[in-house]
N, C-alpha and C positions, 0 to 999 in steps of 0.2 A: 246405253243408260241403264242403271239397274232398277227394277221395279220392286218395292218391298210393301207388301200389304198388311196393314194393321199389326205393326210389330209391337211386341210387349215391351214394357219400359225397361225390362232388363237389356233388351237389345240396342236401346238408344244410344249407349256409349260407343258402339261400333258403328253405327250410322252417321253420328257427328264426328268421328276420327277422320282427320286430313291425311292425305298421302305421306308416307315416311320416306326420306332419302338417307342414304349413308352418307355422311359428311365428314367422316373422319379425315379422307385424303384431301376433300375439298378445303377443310379448316387448315390442313397443313400447308397447301399451296397459298392460300390467302395470307398466312402468317410470313411465309416467305417473301412474298410481294411486298407486304407492308414494311417488313423489316428492311428490305432493300430500298424502297422509296424513303424511309425514315433517314437511312445512313447516306443516300446519294442524291435525294432531291431531284431536281429537274431531269438531270441525266437519267435517271433510272425510270422516270414518269414516260420520258421519250422513248425510252428502249422498250418498254412495254406497250406503248401505243404502236411501235412499228412491230411488234410480236403479235399484239392481240387484234389490233384495230388496222394493221396492214398499210400504215401510213407514216412516213419519216417526216418529223416536224423540225423546223428551225426554232419556231417560237409557239409557247403554249398560250400565251395571251390572244384572244380575239380583239382585232384593232376596231375602232370607231368606223373605219372605212369599209370594213366587212359588215358591219351592222347596218350602214348606210345602205350598201349594196342589197342586203338581205330584205330591207324596206321596200325596195323596188321589185323584188322577186315575187313576193306573194302576191296573190290576187287582191283586187280592190273587195271582193266578197268575204275572203277570209280576215283582211284587215279589219273590216267592221265587225264581223263575228268576234274577233279578239277584243276588240274596244268594247263590245256589248257585254261579253264574259267578264272582262275586266271590271266594268261598272258594277256589275251585279255581284261580284266576288267582293269588292271594295265596300259596298253598301252592307253586305252582311257582316263581314268582319269589323268594319267601323263600330257597327252597333254593340260590338262586344266590350268595348272600352271600360276599364275598371274605374269605379268611383270610390275613392277613398273617404272613410268616415273614421273621426276621432271619437273613441269610446272612452267615458270615465267608467273604469271597472271598479274603482273604489275611491273614496273621497281622496283627491289629491294625486290619483294615479290615472294618467291618460296614455292610451295605446292606439296605434293606427298602422296601417300599411301603405307602402308606396309602390305602385308598380314602375318597374324600371326594365328598359328594352335590354336584350342580350346585344352586346356591342357588335359582335362578329358572327354571322351565321353563313353556313355553308349549303348550298343546294345541289343535289344531284339530280340530273335529269337524263334519263336512258334515251339513246339514239340508235338502237338497234332494229328489231323487226317493226317497231312502231315508235317513232319520233314522238315523244310525249310533250308538245309545246303547251298543253293544256295544264300541265303540272307545274310549269313556269309560273303561270299565273296564280295557281293555286297557294305555291308556296312564297313567291316573291311579294304578291300583294299584302298579305297581313304583316310580313316583315317590314314592308315599308310602313304601314299604318303604325305598328308598334314603335317605330323610330329606331330599328336597328342601324347603325352607322355604316357598317359594310356589310353587303349582301354579295357573296362570291358564289359563283354558278360554273359547275364542271359539267362537261357532256362530251361524248365522243365525237370525232369528227369523221367524215367518209373518207375512202381511199384518196382523195384529191387533198385532203386536209381542210375540207369545208365543213361548218355546222350547218345543219338544216335551217334554211332562212326563216321558217316559222318560229323554231326556237328562239333565233336572235330577236325577232320581231316582238315577241312576247316578251322577252326580257327587257327589251327598252320600255314598252308600254307600261310594265310592272316596276320600272325603276331598279334594276339590277345595277350593281357597282362596278363589278369586274365579272368577265366569262373567260375559261379557260377550256382548251382543247384537250380533254382527258377523260377517260372513260373507265369503268370498272373498278377494280380494287385499288389501282394506281391513283385514281381520282379520290378515293375515299382517304387512302393515305397522305395524298399531298394536302387535302383540307384539315386533316387531323393533326399532321405533323409540321406542316408548313415546309415549303421549298423556296429556292431563290425567286421564284415567280408567284407562286400561289401562297397566299396569305393563310396562316394558321387561323382557324375559326374555334369559336367556343361550342358550337351545336351543329350537327349536321342533320338534314332533312333530305327526304325523297326516296321513291322507290327504286328497285333494281331487281336483277337476277340473284339467284341464291349465293353467287360469289360476292356481290355488292352487299346483301343482307349480312353475310358472314363478316365481310370487313367491317361493316358499321358496328356489329355486335362485338367485335374484338377491339377495336379502338375505344369503344365506349367504356370498357374495363378499366383503364387509366389514362386516357388522353382527352377525351372529348365527349360531351353529351350527344345524344341522338334523339330523334322525335319519337321514335318506337319500335319495338321489336316486330317484325313483320315476316310474312311468308307469301305464298302465291295468292292471287286475287281470288275472292268467291261472291257468290250471291245466293241468297235464299228467297224464294218466292212462295207465298201462301195463297192458294187458290180455292175456289169452290164453285159451284154451278153458275154463280154471277160473273166469273171471270171470262176473259177474251183469250180463247187458246192461242190465237194468232199472235197476240201482244206478248202472252206469257212465254211462247216459244222464242219469240224475237228476244225477249229480255234474257233468257237462259243462254242463247247463243252469242249475245253481245259480251256476257262474260267469258264464256268458253272460248272467243277468240283471244284473249288476252295471252294465253300461252298453253302449252301442253300439261303444265301442272295446276292450271286453274280449276276450280270446283264449282260445279252449281248444284244446288238442292232445291227439289220442288216438294212443297208438303201441300197435299190436296185433300180436301175433304170430299171430294166426288171423284168417284172412279171414272165415270164418263169423261169429266174434264180432264183427269189425268191421262188417259188414252187419246184425247183429242190433242193435248199439247205434246205428246210423244210423236202422234203423226205429224203435226205441224214442225216440230224440230227436224225430223228426217226431210220434209219438202224443203226448208229454208235453208238447212245446212248446205244443200247442194248448190245454191247460188252464191255462196260466200267465197270471197277471193281467198280467206284463210282457213278454208274448210278443213284440210287435213290437220291444222293446228286445233282446231275446235273440235273435230273427230275424237283426237287423241285425249282432250280435256274431258270430254264427256264420259270416257272409261271410269274417270274418277267420280262420276256423278251419280245422283240417286234420285228417283221419283218415289216419294212415300206416301202412301194412303193411310189416313187416320180417321178416327170415328167423329170428331167435331172440332170447332174452333179452340176450345181450351187447350185440347190435346195437340192441335197445331203449334199454338203460341208457348205450349211448354216445351216442345220439341225445339222450337226455333231459338227459344231462350237458352237451351243447353248448347245448342249449336254456335250462338254467338257470332252471327255472319257480320262480315265486312259490310255488306249491302244487304238490305232487308226490304222485298216488295210485298205489300199487302195489296194484292191485286184482286179486291173484292169490293162488293157494294158496301158492306159493314166495316170499313176500314177504320172508322173513327173508334169504333168499339174495341177492336182488335189493338189498335194503337195504344190504349190505355194499358195493355197487358205486356208491352214491350218492355223487357228489363235489359237485356243484353243484345245489343247491336252496334255498328258504327254509325250507319246513316240510314234512315227509314224513308220509303218512297210509298206515299199513300195513295190509292186508288188506281183506275184503269190508265189514267194518262200519265202518271208520274213514273216514266221509265228511268232506269239508273242512269241512262246516257244524259238526262238533264243535269243531274248531279255531278256527273263526269266532267261537265263542260261549262255550263252557263246558267244553272239556276241561283248560284251564289254560295252555296254551301260547299265546304272542302271535301275533295275527293281522296284526300291522304288520309287512310283510316286503318285502323287495327284488324289484322286478319288472323287467321290460324288460332281462333278463339281468344285472342288477346282482348276481345271486346269485353270480355268478363271483368276486365281490370283496367283497361286503356280506352281514352276517347280519342278521336280523330284530331288532326292538326286544327288549331284555333289560334285567336289572338295571343290568349294566354301562353301558348307553345313558344311564343317569341319574348316572353317577359319573365321576370322574376319578382317576387314580391318581398320587399324588404320591410321588415317589422321596426317600428320605434316605440319607445316609451318615454314618457317624463315623470317623475316623481317629485314632487314638492315635499316640504316638511311634513304637512299633513298626510302625504302619501306613506311616508315612512311610519307616521302613527297609525295608519291604518292596516299597513300589512306587515310591518317591521317584526313584530313579535311573531307572526305567522312563519315568516321567512327563517326567523333564528331558531325557532322550534323544529321546523322541519330539516333544516341543515344539520342541526345537533343530532337529530335522530337517524341521519343517513351518515352520521360520523364523518361529516365534511367540515371540519372546524375553521378552515379558512374562509368558506362560504358563510358560514355564521357569523364569523368576525367582521366580514366586509359590512354586513347589515347591523351587526350589534353596535359596532363603532358610531354608526349614524344614530342609532336610538339613543345611545348614551349621550352623544353630543347634544342633541336636541333636550333632552332631560336636565342637562347642566345648564344649557343657556336658559330655560324655562325658570330654574331655581335661580339664577343670576337677576332675573327681571324683577 
């Protein structure tokens, strides 16, 4: 981990910079796979499953019998944990439901919005180094609340053609409509274009490796919407003398174990705490089953010493982290200064793991500084707002002359005429009365 003490503001841009990868060859590979899936459907998906996931599949769809079996394979403890997490995620997202209001903007002019669910959504769930069954709950639960008619899930199978049972159990609990054995770029292509088995969807959600992310971005240009642009996962922790070094180190490592391209950033107001955290990271790292992966991720990570909490929060806001942990006694005051972050964890007890699994907030969040402009997945992610307006004769009188004037000045005569006809019609009727 790189230690940086009291950096000048001119150095901040380099501190918040994420690792850069040469994706030129990657994008070409992704485009080739997507084109093949678009042209050859199921046959191409099966072929890539055999090539990349080393499994020969007769059918892509997961059967009800396979899901029934999965429910018996998970432990009672895990089943209870899934139900608890689903309950909390459901409660948090249900509270986000939109309430429409009719507004009379002018006499006789009434406008309102209606929230309409996206009819078909696709969920991508990684199943490689870590089968993310928690993401099934995070993505399918709000989709179900929103009223999406079709919730399609793609996830890679193992070499025996089986999907991780916890993924299938979570899918049943959350109300997924259809599940398919497909991973990587081929899964994104299948949902974007549709195949003989996999329905075409209107929006794709979910995390993945750099190939999956590139595929999502490519299909979003012409074929389907996506939840957000994303990169490797990341966390920023703000610490001071009141922090618990053991907790902070654990939080940094919980992020680092996601993958070798993950990034962690510690911003400390206390040099003593910074050194204690560094020592604790080294101790805890040795106990991790995924320590090799976490160790490589720490190469991308930084421990930064700053003068005060204002400077700490300014640096954090520039970093715009996916996860922000304010591991201090004065977290309430610091939270008021948060401008850019995906999800914020307040105090010594709110570890990122809580939000990743069971507190109720969504863990699908903007990374790679996209929190400057994007928010994480929420109920609105699965809805569109359709606007309505009704004009009476009084409405024409209220805004008609202004509309005609503006259209004429934009030199759009047909626009002007559409309103002018109505204005004149009302004037003629009034003369005849």
